[in-house]
TORTOR-529050 format. One record per residue (C-alpha): residue in three letters; z, x, y. Coordinates in steps of 0.2 Angstrom, whole numbers, plus 5000, padded with zeros to 4 digits. Each point is the difference from the previous one (the first is absolute). Example, Ala and Ser with C-alpha at 12.3 -4.5 7.8 and 13.67 -1.06 7.14 Angstrom:
<sites>
(site ALA; (5039; 5062; 4978))
(site SER; (4997; 5006; 5017))
</sites>
This chain:
<sites>
(site MET; (5308; 5012; 4546))
(site VAL; (4982; 5000; 5005))
(site ALA; (4987; 5008; 4989))
(site THR; (4995; 5018; 5005))
(site ASP; (4986; 5001; 4988))
(site SER; (4988; 5006; 5013))
(site PHE; (4989; 5015; 5006))
(site LEU; (5009; 5000; 5017))
(site LYS; (5014; 5010; 5000))
(site TYR; (5017; 4993; 5006))
(site ASN; (5018; 5008; 5003))
(site ASN; (5014; 4995; 4990))
(site PRO; (5007; 4983; 5004))
(site VAL; (5015; 5000; 5012))
(site LEU; (5014; 4987; 5002))
(site VAL; (5000; 4994; 5017))
(site ILE; (5012; 4984; 5001))
(site VAL; (5015; 4995; 4989))
(site ASN; (5004; 4982; 5006))
(site LYS; (5015; 4993; 4991))
(site THR; (5004; 4986; 5012))
(site ARG; (4983; 4992; 5004))
(site LYS; (4985; 4998; 4987))
(site SER; (4987; 5001; 5014))
(site VAL; (4995; 5016; 5008))
(site LYS; (4988; 5004; 5013))
(site ILE; (4986; 5011; 4992))
(site SER; (4992; 5004; 5017))
(site SER; (5015; 5010; 5006))
(site ALA; (5002; 5011; 4984))
(site SER; (4990; 5015; 5007))
(site SER; (5012; 5003; 5012))
(site GLN; (5014; 5002; 4987))
(site LEU; (4991; 5013; 4989))
(site PRO; (5012; 5014; 4996))
(site GLN; (4996; 5014; 5012))
(site LYS; (4991; 5016; 4992))
(site GLU; (4999; 5017; 5007))
(site LYS; (4987; 5001; 5012))
(site SER; (4987; 5014; 4998))
(site GLY; (4993; 4997; 5016))
(site PRO; (4991; 4987; 5012))
(site ILE; (4983; 5002; 4990))
(site LYS; (5007; 4995; 4983))
(site GLU; (5009; 4985; 5008))
(site SER; (4984; 4995; 5009))
(site ASN; (4990; 5002; 4984))
(site GLN; (5012; 4988; 4991))
(site GLN; (5000; 4987; 5014))
(site ILE; (4980; 5000; 4998))
(site LEU; (5002; 4998; 4982))
(site ASN; (5012; 4986; 5001))
(site THR; (4987; 4992; 5013))
(site ILE; (4986; 5002; 4987))
(site PHE; (5010; 4995; 4984))
(site PRO; (5015; 4989; 5005))
(site PRO; (5016; 5005; 4990))
(site ARG; (5004; 4990; 4985))
(site GLN; (5015; 4989; 5001))
(site TRP; (5008; 4989; 4987))
(site LEU; (5017; 4991; 4996))
(site GLU; (5011; 5002; 4985))
(site GLY; (5014; 4989; 5001))
(site ASP; (5008; 5004; 5017))
(site LYS; (4992; 5017; 5000))
(site LEU; (4986; 5005; 5011))
(site TRP; (4988; 5014; 4995))
(site MET; (4986; 5009; 5009))
(site GLN; (4987; 5012; 4994))
(site GLN; (4989; 5010; 5012))
(site VAL; (4984; 5008; 4996))
(site SER; (5002; 5019; 4996))
(site SER; (4998; 5013; 5014))
(site ALA; (4998; 5013; 4987))
(site ALA; (4985; 5011; 5004))
(site SER; (4987; 5001; 4986))
(site THR; (4990; 5015; 4993))
(site LYS; (4984; 5001; 4993))
(site GLU; (5007; 4999; 4983))
(site ASP; (5007; 4983; 5004))
(site VAL; (4982; 4994; 5004))
(site ILE; (4994; 5006; 4984))
(site GLN; (5015; 4991; 4991))
(site LEU; (4996; 4985; 5010))
(site ALA; (4982; 4999; 4994))
(site GLU; (5006; 5003; 4983))
(site SER; (5013; 4986; 5000))
(site LEU; (4986; 4989; 5007))
(site ASP; (4989; 5003; 4986))
(site LYS; (5014; 4998; 4987))
(site LYS; (5005; 4983; 5009))
(site LEU; (4982; 4994; 5000))
(site HIS; (4998; 5003; 4981))
(site GLN; (5017; 4993; 4996))
(site LYS; (4998; 4983; 5009))
(site GLY; (4982; 4998; 4994))
(site ALA; (4993; 5000; 5017))
(site LYS; (4981; 4996; 5001))
(site GLN; (4989; 5015; 5006))
(site ARG; (4987; 4988; 5008))
(site GLY; (5001; 4983; 5009))
(site ILE; (5015; 4990; 5007))
(site CYS; (5016; 5006; 4992))
(site PRO; (5017; 4996; 5008))
(site THR; (5009; 5013; 4990))
(site ARG; (4988; 5014; 5006))
(site ARG; (5001; 4995; 5017))
(site GLU; (5019; 4999; 5000))
(site LEU; (5001; 5018; 4992))
(site TYR; (4988; 5007; 5013))
(site SER; (5009; 4991; 5014))
(site GLN; (5017; 5009; 4994))
(site CYS; (4991; 5017; 4999))
(site PHE; (4992; 4998; 5017))
(site ASP; (5017; 4995; 5007))
(site GLU; (5008; 5016; 4993))
(site LEU; (4985; 5011; 5007))
(site ILE; (5004; 4991; 5017))
(site ARG; (5018; 5006; 4998))
(site GLN; (4996; 5017; 4996))
(site GLU; (4987; 5001; 5015))
(site THR; (5012; 4993; 5012))
(site LEU; (5012; 5014; 4997))
(site ASN; (4986; 5013; 5003))
(site CYS; (4993; 4990; 5015))
(site PRO; (5009; 4984; 5006))
(site GLU; (4985; 4995; 5011))
(site ARG; (4988; 5001; 4986))
(site GLY; (5013; 4991; 4988))
(site LEU; (5000; 4985; 5013))
(site LEU; (4982; 5000; 5001))
(site LEU; (4999; 4999; 4981))
(site ALA; (5012; 4986; 5000))
(site CYS; (4989; 4991; 5012))
(site VAL; (4985; 5002; 4989))
(site ARG; (5011; 4994; 4985))
(site ASP; (5005; 4985; 5009))
(site GLU; (4982; 4996; 5005))
(site LEU; (4993; 5002; 4983))
(site LEU; (5014; 4989; 4994))
(site MET; (4996; 4986; 5012))
(site THR; (4981; 5002; 4995))
(site VAL; (5005; 4997; 4982))
(site ALA; (5010; 4986; 5004))
(site ALA; (4987; 4991; 5010))
(site HIS; (4987; 5004; 4986))
(site LYS; (5013; 4993; 4989))
(site THR; (5001; 4984; 5010))
(site VAL; (4982; 4998; 5002))
(site TYR; (4998; 5002; 4981))
(site GLU; (5014; 4987; 4996))
(site ASP; (4992; 4988; 5013))
(site SER; (4983; 5002; 4992))
(site LEU; (5008; 4997; 4982))
(site GLY; (5008; 4983; 5007))
(site PHE; (4983; 4996; 5008))
(site ASP; (4991; 5003; 4983))
(site ARG; (5014; 4990; 4991))
(site ARG; (4997; 4985; 5012))
(site GLU; (4982; 5001; 4998))
(site ASN; (5001; 5001; 4981))
(site LEU; (5012; 4985; 5000))
(site ILE; (4988; 4990; 5011))
(site ALA; (4986; 5005; 4988))
(site GLU; (5009; 4996; 4985))
(site GLN; (5005; 4983; 5008))
(site GLY; (4981; 4997; 5004))
(site LYS; (4995; 5006; 4982))
(site ALA; (5013; 4988; 4992))
(site ASP; (4993; 4985; 5011))
(site LEU; (4981; 5005; 4995))
(site GLU; (5005; 5001; 4982))
(site LYS; (5008; 4983; 5001))
(site ARG; (4985; 4993; 5009))
(site ILE; (4989; 5007; 4986))
(site SER; (5011; 4993; 4987))
(site ASP; (4999; 4983; 5008))
(site LEU; (4982; 5001; 5002))
(site GLU; (4998; 5004; 4983))
(site GLU; (5010; 4986; 4993))
(site LYS; (4990; 4989; 5011))
(site ASN; (4984; 5006; 4994))
(site ASP; (5006; 4999; 4982))
(site GLU; (5004; 4982; 5003))
(site LEU; (4983; 4996; 5009))
(site LYS; (4992; 5008; 4984))
(site LYS; (5009; 4989; 4989))
(site GLN; (4996; 4985; 5011))
(site LEU; (4982; 5005; 4999))
(site ALA; (5000; 5002; 4981))
(site GLU; (5008; 4983; 4999))
(site GLN; (4987; 4992; 5011))
(site LEU; (4986; 5009; 4991))
(site SER; (5007; 4993; 4984))
(site LYS; (5000; 4982; 5007))
(site TYR; (4982; 5002; 5007))
(site GLU; (4994; 5007; 4983))
(site ALA; (5008; 4985; 4991))
(site THR; (4994; 4987; 5013))
(site GLU; (4983; 5008; 4998))
(site ILE; (4999; 4999; 4981))
(site LYS; (5007; 4982; 5001))
(site ALA; (4986; 4995; 5013))
(site ILE; (4987; 5009; 4988))
(site GLU; (5007; 4990; 4985))
(site ILE; (4999; 4983; 5011))
(site GLN; (4983; 5004; 5005))
(site GLN; (4994; 5004; 4983))
(site LEU; (5008; 4984; 4993))
(site GLU; (4991; 4990; 5014))
(site GLU; (4984; 5008; 4997))
(site ARG; (5002; 4995; 4980))
(site ARG; (5004; 4983; 5005))
(site HIS; (4985; 4998; 5011))
(site SER; (4989; 5008; 4987))
(site GLU; (5007; 4988; 4988))
(site ASP; (4997; 4986; 5012))
(site VAL; (4982; 5005; 5003))
(site HIS; (4996; 5001; 4982))
(site ALA; (5008; 4983; 4997))
(site LEU; (4989; 4992; 5014))
(site GLU; (4985; 5009; 4993))
(site ARG; (5003; 4993; 4983))
(site SER; (5003; 4982; 5008))
(site ILE; (4984; 5002; 5009))
(site GLN; (4991; 5005; 4985))
(site GLN; (5007; 4986; 4990))
(site LEU; (4994; 4988; 5013))
(site LYS; (4983; 5007; 5000))
(site ASP; (5000; 4998; 4981))
(site GLN; (5005; 4982; 5001))
(site MET; (4988; 4996; 5014))
(site THR; (4986; 5008; 4989))
(site GLN; (5005; 4990; 4985))
(site ILE; (5000; 4984; 5011))
(site GLY; (4982; 5004; 5007))
(site THR; (4995; 5002; 4982))
(site ILE; (5006; 4984; 4994))
(site MET; (4993; 4991; 5013))
(site ASP; (4983; 5007; 4998))
</sites>
């Protein structure tokens, strides 16, 4: 059987169809086969029909048996409303519903409570009950629309974040490649500087060697000239 853990009051389930020959049943025709209860007047029957319009009866299959459960048409008192409020507070505490912010548990419990209040008010004034049902449906559509917009925005944010992450990954790879290239260029520059320094040192050494050789040649020529001068002087002296 379906769960009945709800603030909305239901009658006891009734067996509608026992099908021993076929496994399939037409659920839509089950309401016409409900056992007839004693009528207490046209007003009560009308209220039950309105309640069935606002809260469609539950229907489920167990084997080859079709069961139905309608919303209760029993009138409620002030004590029932007080008990409903107490039950709501108790359930909110038991299920750990959040007091603020978005909380599906709290919304579900308040929705059940509102349905029960609509049921009670429908019995007092069917027109007011129908209007409250319209307000409830409008609120549900508004919440569903906001939920759709919220989920779409989440999807958009996820797509944007994915694109941003992809762009970030591309930038990080480019930065890594540029850093590697920069390191390679620094290495090449260091090698060229080392070669340049070695070449410069070698050029200085060659220049110094050439200067020493030139100086030695100059000194040698000066000595040769001096020797020639000395020889010419000696020759001049002898001739005199």
